[in-house]
C-alpha positions in Angstrom: 0.0 0.0 0.0 1.4 3.4 -0.9 1.6 6.3 1.5 -1.3 8.0 -0.2 -3.5 4.9 0.0 -2.6 4.5 3.7 -3.5 8.1 4.4 -6.8 7.7 2.6 -7.6 4.5 4.5 -6.8 6.2 7.8 -8.9 9.2 7.0 -11.9 6.9 6.0 -11.5 5.0 9.3 -11.7 8.3 11.3 -14.8 9.3 9.3 -16.5 5.9 10.2 -15.4 6.3 13.8 -16.8 9.8 14.0 -20.2 8.6 12.7 -20.4 5.9 15.3 -19.4 8.2 18.1 -22.2 10.6 17.0 -24.7 7.7 17.4 -25.2 7.2 13.6 -24.7 4.0 11.6 -22.1 4.8 9.0 -22.5 3.8 5.4 -19.8 1.2 5.1 -18.2 0.2 1.8 -16.3 -2.9 0.7 -12.7 -2.3 1.5 -13.3 -0.1 4.6 -11.4 -1.0 7.7 -13.3 -1.2 10.9 -12.7 -2.4 14.4 -14.5 -5.4 15.9 -14.8 -5.7 19.7 -12.5 -8.3 21.1 -13.9 -11.7 22.1 -11.8 -14.4 23.8 -12.8 -18.0 24.3 -11.0 -20.6 26.4 -10.5 -24.1 25.0 -11.2 -23.6 21.3 -7.5 -24.0 20.4 -6.2 -21.7 17.6 -9.5 -19.7 17.2 -9.7 -18.5 20.8 -9.2 -14.8 19.9 -11.6 -12.8 17.7 -11.7 -9.1 17.0 -9.5 -6.2 16.1 -9.0 -4.4 12.8 -10.6 -6.0 9.8 -11.7 -5.2 6.2 -15.4 -4.9 5.3 -16.4 -7.4 2.6 -20.1 -6.6 2.4 -22.5 -4.2 4.1 -26.3 -4.4 4.1 -28.2 -1.6 5.7 -31.8 -3.1 5.6 -34.0 -2.7 8.7 -31.0 -4.0 10.7 -27.5 -3.2 9.4 -25.3 -6.2 8.9 -21.6 -6.3 7.9 -19.5 -9.2 6.6 -15.8 -8.9 7.3 -12.7 -10.6 6.0 -11.3 -11.8 9.4 -14.5 -13.7 10.3 -15.8 -16.1 7.8 -19.1 -16.6 9.7 -22.5 -15.0 9.7 -22.7 -11.2 9.5 -22.4 -8.9 12.5 -25.1 -6.3 13.3 
């Protein structure tokens, strides 16, 4: 990733963060980077830790917003 692309990604992350802090659901786009809350499980082996920065694969606003992310190949998060 170039310096310009890194700066643009960081700027977009801050825009998304500001929307959330203002109590609004941001319009996410494929390629956006978001933060998932950390979850830790005991006894699952290599998949004990979930969360952190991840890339948005798909976003569906609908009546309940759902997001599919690259790090978690599982059902969407709302």
